[in-house]
matplotlib code that plots the C-alpha trace (Angstrom):
import matplotlib.pyplot as plt

x = [37.8, 36.7, 33.3, 33.2, 29.7, 29.3, 26.8, 25.4, 23.8, 22.2, 22.3, 21.0, 24.3, 27.0, 26.8, 28.8, 30.7, 32.0, 33.5, 31.3, 32.8, 31.4, 34.3, 34.1, 37.8, 41.2, 43.2, 44.2, 48.2, 48.7, 47.2, 47.7, 46.7, 45.5, 43.1, 41.4, 44.7, 45.1, 42.3, 39.5, 37.2, 37.2, 35.7, 38.5, 36.7, 34.4, 31.9, 31.0, 27.5, 29.0, 31.1, 29.2, 26.6, 29.3, 31.4, 28.0, 27.1, 30.5, 30.8, 27.5, 29.0, 32.1, 30.4, 28.0, 30.5, 33.6, 33.9, 30.7, 31.2, 34.5, 33.7, 30.2, 32.2, 34.6, 31.7, 29.5, 27.0, 26.9, 28.8, 30.9, 29.8, 32.1, 34.9, 36.5, 33.6, 34.4, 38.1, 37.1, 34.9, 38.0, 40.0, 42.1, 41.8, 45.0, 46.5, 44.9, 41.6, 41.5, 43.7, 40.4, 38.9, 41.9, 43.1, 39.8, 37.6, 38.7, 41.8, 41.7, 38.2, 36.1, 38.6, 40.3, 37.0, 36.1, 39.4, 38.7, 35.4, 36.8, 39.7, 37.4, 34.6, 36.9, 38.5, 34.8, 34.0, 31.2, 32.0, 29.1, 30.0, 33.6, 32.2, 30.1, 33.4, 35.0, 32.6, 32.5, 36.4, 36.3, 33.9, 36.0, 39.3, 38.0, 36.8, 40.3, 42.1, 39.8, 40.4, 44.2, 45.6, 48.3, 47.4, 48.3, 47.0, 49.0, 50.8, 47.8, 46.1, 49.2, 49.0, 52.2, 53.9, 54.1, 52.9, 54.3, 52.7, 54.0, 51.7, 50.4, 50.2, 46.7, 47.1, 47.6, 44.7, 42.3, 43.6, 42.7, 39.2, 38.6, 39.9, 37.8, 34.7, 35.2, 36.0, 32.8, 30.5, 31.9, 31.4, 27.9, 26.8, 27.0, 26.1, 28.5, 27.3, 27.3, 24.1, 25.1, 24.1, 24.2, 20.9, 19.8, 20.6, 19.6, 23.2, 22.8, 21.7, 22.0, 20.3, 18.9, 20.7, 19.6, 22.8, 21.7, 21.2, 25.0, 26.0, 24.3, 26.0, 29.4, 28.7, 27.9, 31.0, 32.9, 31.1, 31.8, 35.5, 36.3, 34.7, 37.4, 40.1, 38.9, 40.7, 43.9, 42.4, 39.5, 38.5, 37.3, 34.1, 33.1, 33.7, 31.7, 28.8, 29.2, 29.2, 26.4, 24.1, 24.4, 24.2, 21.4, 17.8, 15.2, 14.6, 17.7, 20.3, 22.8, 21.6, 22.2, 19.3, 19.6, 16.8, 17.3, 16.2, 19.5, 23.0, 24.8, 22.0, 21.1, 22.0, 25.6, 24.4, 21.7, 23.9, 26.5, 23.9, 22.4, 26.0, 27.9, 25.8, 28.4, 27.6, 25.0, 22.7, 23.0, 25.2, 25.9, 23.6, 20.7, 21.0, 21.0, 18.0, 16.0, 17.0, 15.7, 12.4, 13.8, 11.4, 14.7, 15.4, 12.6, 13.9, 17.7, 16.8, 14.1, 13.3, 11.7, 11.5, 15.1, 16.4, 17.8, 18.0, 19.1, 16.2, 14.3, 15.6, 19.1, 18.9, 16.5, 17.5, 16.7, 17.3, 19.6, 23.2, 23.3, 26.6, 25.5, 21.9, 20.4, 20.2, 24.0, 24.5, 22.2, 24.4, 27.7, 26.3, 25.2, 28.7, 30.4, 28.1, 28.7, 32.6, 33.5, 35.2, 32.2, 30.3, 26.5, 24.4, 21.1, 22.2, 23.7, 20.3, 18.6, 20.5, 20.5, 16.7, 16.4, 18.6, 16.7, 13.4, 14.8, 16.3, 13.4, 11.4, 13.8, 14.0, 10.7, 8.5, 7.5, 9.0, 7.0, 9.7, 11.6, 10.5, 11.6, 15.0, 15.0, 17.7, 17.7, 20.5, 20.5, 20.5, 22.6, 25.7, 28.3, 27.6, 24.0, 25.1, 27.3, 25.0, 22.2, 24.4, 25.6, 22.0, 21.4, 24.2, 23.7, 26.2, 27.9, 31.6, 31.5, 30.4, 34.0, 35.6, 33.2, 34.2, 38.1, 37.5, 35.4, 35.6, 31.8, 29.9, 31.8, 32.4, 34.2, 36.4, 35.0, 36.6, 39.9, 40.2, 43.7, 44.3, 44.9, 41.2, 41.6, 39.4, 41.0, 42.3, 42.9, 43.3, 46.4, 47.8, 46.8, 49.1, 49.1, 50.8, 53.1, 54.5, 54.5, 54.8, 57.9, 56.5, 53.5, 54.2, 55.2, 52.5, 52.9, 49.3, 45.7, 46.3, 48.1, 46.4, 45.7, 46.4, 43.4, 43.3, 45.1, 45.2]
y = [1.1, -1.4, -3.2, -6.7, -8.0, -11.7, -13.2, -16.5, -18.7, -21.7, -25.0, -28.4, -29.9, -26.9, -23.5, -21.2, -18.4, -15.8, -12.6, -9.5, -6.3, -3.0, -0.6, 2.5, 3.2, 0.9, -0.2, -3.3, -4.0, -6.9, -9.3, -12.5, -13.0, -16.5, -18.4, -21.0, -22.0, -21.1, -18.5, -19.2, -17.3, -19.6, -23.1, -26.0, -28.0, -25.9, -26.6, -24.0, -23.5, -22.8, -19.9, -18.1, -16.5, -15.0, -13.6, -11.8, -10.6, -9.2, -7.4, -5.8, -4.5, -3.3, -1.5, 0.2, 0.8, 2.5, 2.5, 4.4, 6.7, 8.1, 8.3, 9.8, 12.3, 13.3, 13.4, 15.6, 13.2, 13.4, 15.7, 14.6, 16.9, 15.5, 13.0, 11.0, 11.9, 15.5, 15.0, 12.7, 15.8, 17.7, 15.2, 14.3, 10.5, 8.8, 5.5, 4.2, 5.4, 2.9, 0.1, -1.7, -1.8, -3.6, -5.6, -7.0, -6.4, -6.7, -8.9, -11.7, -11.5, -11.2, -11.9, -14.6, -16.5, -15.6, -17.3, -20.3, -20.5, -20.4, -23.0, -25.2, -25.3, -26.1, -29.1, -30.3, -29.9, -27.3, -25.0, -22.6, -21.8, -21.3, -18.8, -16.8, -16.5, -15.3, -12.5, -11.7, -11.5, -9.1, -7.0, -6.6, -6.6, -3.7, -1.5, -2.3, -1.1, 2.0, 3.1, 2.5, 1.8, -0.7, -3.7, -7.3, -10.2, -12.5, -13.1, -12.5, -15.3, -17.6, -17.5, -18.3, -18.7, -15.2, -12.5, -10.0, -10.2, -7.8, -5.2, -5.5, -2.8, -1.7, -2.4, -5.9, -5.9, -4.6, -7.4, -10.0, -8.5, -9.0, -12.4, -13.1, -12.0, -13.5, -16.8, -16.7, -15.9, -18.8, -21.3, -19.9, -20.7, -24.4, -27.0, -28.0, -31.5, -30.8, -31.7, -28.6, -25.4, -21.9, -20.7, -24.6, -23.9, -20.5, -19.3, -17.0, -13.6, -11.6, -13.6, -16.9, -18.9, -17.3, -17.9, -15.9, -12.8, -13.5, -13.5, -10.1, -8.8, -9.9, -8.3, -5.2, -5.1, -5.6, -2.6, -0.6, -1.6, -0.8, 2.8, 3.3, 2.6, 4.5, 7.9, 5.6, 3.9, 5.2, 1.8, 0.8, 3.1, 0.7, -2.4, -1.0, -0.3, -4.0, -5.1, -3.1, -4.5, -7.9, -6.5, -6.1, -5.8, -3.3, -3.6, -5.7, -5.1, -6.6, -5.7, -7.1, -7.4, -7.2, -8.3, -5.7, -8.3, -8.0, -5.8, -8.4, -8.1, -4.4, -2.3, -0.9, 2.8, 2.2, 0.7, 3.5, 6.3, 4.6, 3.9, 7.0, 9.5, 11.9, 12.4, 14.8, 14.3, 17.8, 19.6, 19.7, 16.8, 17.6, 21.6, 20.2, 18.2, 20.8, 23.3, 21.0, 19.9, 16.6, 13.9, 11.7, 14.2, 12.7, 9.3, 10.3, 12.8, 12.7, 15.9, 16.0, 19.5, 20.5, 16.9, 15.9, 11.8, 9.5, 9.0, 5.6, 4.2, 3.6, 4.5, 1.8, -1.3, -3.6, -1.3, -3.0, -2.4, -1.9, -2.9, -2.1, -1.6, -1.2, 2.7, 2.5, 0.5, 3.0, 5.8, 4.0, 3.3, 7.1, 8.3, 5.7, 6.7, 10.4, 10.1, 7.5, 8.4, 9.3, 10.4, 9.0, 11.8, 10.1, 6.7, 9.0, 10.5, 7.5, 5.8, 8.7, 9.1, 5.4, 5.6, 8.6, 6.7, 3.5, 5.3, 7.0, 3.9, 2.4, 5.0, 6.8, 4.2, 7.0, 8.3, 11.3, 13.5, 12.1, 14.5, 17.7, 16.3, 14.6, 15.4, 15.0, 14.6, 18.3, 19.3, 16.6, 17.4, 15.1, 17.2, 16.1, 12.7, 12.5, 15.0, 12.5, 9.4, 11.5, 11.7, 7.9, 6.5, 8.0, 6.6, 4.2, 4.1, 4.4, 8.2, 9.0, 6.9, 8.8, 12.1, 11.5, 10.2, 13.2, 16.0, 16.2, 17.1, 20.3, 20.4, 22.7, 21.6, 22.7, 25.8, 25.1, 21.6, 19.6, 19.3, 23.1, 23.4, 20.1, 16.9, 13.7, 11.3, 8.2, 6.8, 6.2, 2.8, 1.0, 1.5, -2.3, -2.2, 0.2, -1.4, -5.1, -5.3, -4.1, -4.1, -1.6, 1.8, 4.7, 7.1, 10.4, 12.2, 11.8, 13.8, 10.8, 9.6, 5.8, 4.3, 5.1, 8.7, 10.4, 14.1]
z = [60.5, 58.1, 57.6, 56.3, 55.6, 55.0, 52.4, 53.7, 50.9, 52.0, 50.3, 51.0, 52.6, 52.9, 54.3, 51.9, 53.4, 50.7, 51.6, 50.5, 51.2, 51.8, 51.8, 54.2, 55.0, 55.1, 57.9, 56.1, 56.3, 54.0, 51.6, 49.4, 45.9, 46.9, 45.0, 47.3, 49.1, 52.7, 52.8, 55.8, 54.0, 50.7, 50.5, 50.5, 47.9, 46.1, 43.2, 40.7, 42.3, 45.4, 44.3, 41.7, 44.0, 46.1, 43.2, 42.1, 45.4, 46.3, 43.0, 43.9, 47.1, 45.8, 42.9, 45.0, 47.6, 47.6, 43.9, 43.6, 46.5, 45.1, 41.6, 42.6, 44.6, 42.0, 39.4, 41.6, 41.8, 45.5, 47.9, 50.8, 53.9, 56.7, 57.5, 54.6, 52.5, 52.7, 51.8, 49.0, 47.6, 47.7, 46.0, 48.8, 48.6, 49.9, 49.2, 52.5, 51.5, 48.5, 50.1, 51.3, 48.0, 46.5, 49.3, 50.6, 47.8, 44.1, 44.3, 47.4, 47.2, 44.2, 41.2, 43.3, 43.5, 39.9, 38.9, 41.2, 39.6, 36.1, 37.1, 39.3, 36.3, 33.6, 35.6, 36.0, 32.7, 33.5, 30.8, 31.0, 34.6, 33.6, 30.7, 33.4, 35.5, 32.7, 32.2, 36.0, 36.1, 32.5, 34.6, 37.8, 35.9, 33.8, 36.7, 38.3, 35.3, 34.8, 38.2, 38.5, 35.0, 35.1, 37.3, 38.1, 36.1, 34.8, 37.8, 40.1, 41.9, 42.4, 46.1, 48.1, 44.7, 44.0, 46.6, 44.6, 41.1, 38.3, 36.7, 33.3, 31.1, 30.6, 27.0, 27.4, 30.2, 27.7, 25.3, 28.1, 28.7, 25.0, 25.1, 28.2, 26.6, 23.3, 24.8, 27.0, 24.3, 22.1, 25.2, 26.0, 22.2, 22.5, 24.7, 27.2, 27.9, 31.7, 33.7, 36.0, 34.9, 36.3, 37.9, 38.4, 42.4, 42.6, 42.3, 39.3, 41.0, 37.6, 35.1, 36.8, 34.4, 31.3, 29.1, 26.3, 28.7, 30.0, 26.4, 25.7, 28.8, 27.5, 24.1, 26.2, 27.9, 24.7, 23.2, 26.6, 26.2, 22.6, 23.4, 26.2, 23.7, 20.8, 21.5, 21.0, 18.0, 16.0, 14.5, 17.9, 17.4, 14.7, 17.0, 19.7, 17.3, 16.1, 19.6, 20.7, 18.2, 20.0, 23.7, 25.9, 24.5, 25.6, 29.5, 30.2, 32.5, 34.8, 38.1, 41.5, 43.7, 47.6, 50.0, 52.7, 55.3, 57.4, 57.7, 55.1, 52.6, 52.4, 49.6, 50.3, 49.9, 52.3, 54.8, 54.3, 54.7, 58.1, 59.6, 58.5, 56.8, 55.9, 52.4, 50.8, 48.2, 46.8, 44.2, 40.5, 39.1, 41.2, 40.2, 36.6, 36.9, 38.7, 36.0, 33.5, 35.4, 34.7, 36.7, 37.4, 40.2, 42.4, 42.0, 43.0, 45.8, 48.5, 50.3, 53.5, 55.3, 55.7, 55.5, 52.0, 51.4, 48.9, 46.5, 46.9, 43.7, 44.7, 48.5, 49.9, 51.8, 49.1, 46.2, 43.4, 42.0, 38.3, 36.7, 33.1, 31.2, 28.0, 28.2, 28.9, 25.7, 23.5, 24.6, 23.9, 20.5, 20.0, 21.1, 18.7, 15.6, 16.7, 16.8, 14.4, 11.0, 8.9, 11.5, 11.3, 13.0, 12.2, 13.8, 16.8, 17.4, 17.0, 19.6, 21.7, 21.7, 22.6, 25.4, 26.8, 26.8, 28.0, 31.1, 31.7, 31.6, 34.1, 36.5, 36.6, 34.6, 32.1, 28.9, 28.7, 29.2, 26.5, 23.7, 25.6, 25.4, 22.1, 19.2, 15.7, 13.3, 12.9, 16.3, 18.1, 20.0, 21.9, 25.1, 24.5, 24.6, 27.2, 29.7, 29.3, 30.1, 32.8, 34.0, 33.2, 35.0, 38.4, 41.1, 38.4, 38.2, 34.7, 34.7, 35.8, 33.0, 30.4, 32.1, 31.7, 28.1, 26.8, 29.3, 29.3, 30.9, 31.9, 35.6, 37.9, 40.8, 44.4, 45.7, 47.7, 46.3, 46.3, 42.7, 41.7, 40.0, 38.2, 38.7, 39.4, 36.7, 38.6, 41.9, 43.8, 44.1, 47.4, 50.4, 50.7, 47.3, 48.2, 51.2, 50.1, 46.3, 44.8, 41.5, 42.2, 40.3, 42.4, 43.3, 41.7, 42.0, 41.2, 37.7, 36.3, 33.5, 32.5, 29.3, 27.4, 28.8, 25.9, 25.5]

ax = plt.figure().add_subplot(projection="3d")
ax.plot(x, y, z, "-o")
ax.set_aspect("equal")
plt.show()
């Protein structure tokens, strides 16, 4: 069964209908890589301000939806207790299970609309809108390639001109990500001469039209993507450090807010828990936090007698979905300093400690616990960095990427899981792709490694 939530955004003269998806399971049989052509869910004569909010909101639904639930199960930040979630907890995720995330989420909805946003903005000479669209495209395309590996891009979004786009290599996708972000950063640094700017009509739900924050988000994403590739080329550690210095400032983050006033505007985790309720908020991460007397446990988990719920920080109907934050950026910086040639343990410890303080401040509004887990240049380890990042990025798909890159924190597969004691390293390609796109790679297993996941 598939649930589709429609985000309605009122403007003075036009009602904008953009597809926003909370993925529960898949029953979709086909799809098209259309831009704005022949798709009733998309505007026929759009302007950038009418596209931006939908791209942002749909990204929040996807990241806080299946992209979070599958990866949180894999990384033992939740425990699937029944139905499809129990299968995910045992690593039995089929091509059908992930089909909706691809065929009704990332491609025909989010990235297709982001592509339209970029093209329409460029045509109308609204270059700042185009730059924001490029950053959103990079975020979502990066998520797609990190989940699956090789994915379509150069032949995607062509509509009926090409219903079977080729798959670009992950290496080429990462080059595209860097170009999108670099181009956006350059564009945002200059006056585009347009009277129409992101945020002027309430369409910028991330930064309210603050172009400097958009630019810092782009730098933060570049730092993250460089770090992903560092095992293949260790010069990327220095690149990540340089970009991190230009990224988010203390207290900043890219977070998509939900009003919680109706079904279509509720946080996707809250929707899922209310409607499905087959995930338990117990297990590895909660045990680790409890053993360390970490105050974040009460933010992530609510215990009410015999009942245990997702905590209020992420489980309320108006909870935000965090795409990336300053604390994540500091952990990126810490890892890069620790792992780069000519390791700098002093800088690594400083960034790690700053990341811990920033995350505690963001999640429990107090950094009083930080001295307990503080590290020095002498005591810091890679496990310290990755464990604290694992705690900080609760329910964020990036945790799975971190674990695949580093193997940290050490996790043990559930007894009887389907991969012979191993943890998943990729998603299967969706069933719609297997049926309708002859260019789609054939599925092997969830132990297949994506391009940056080198041994």
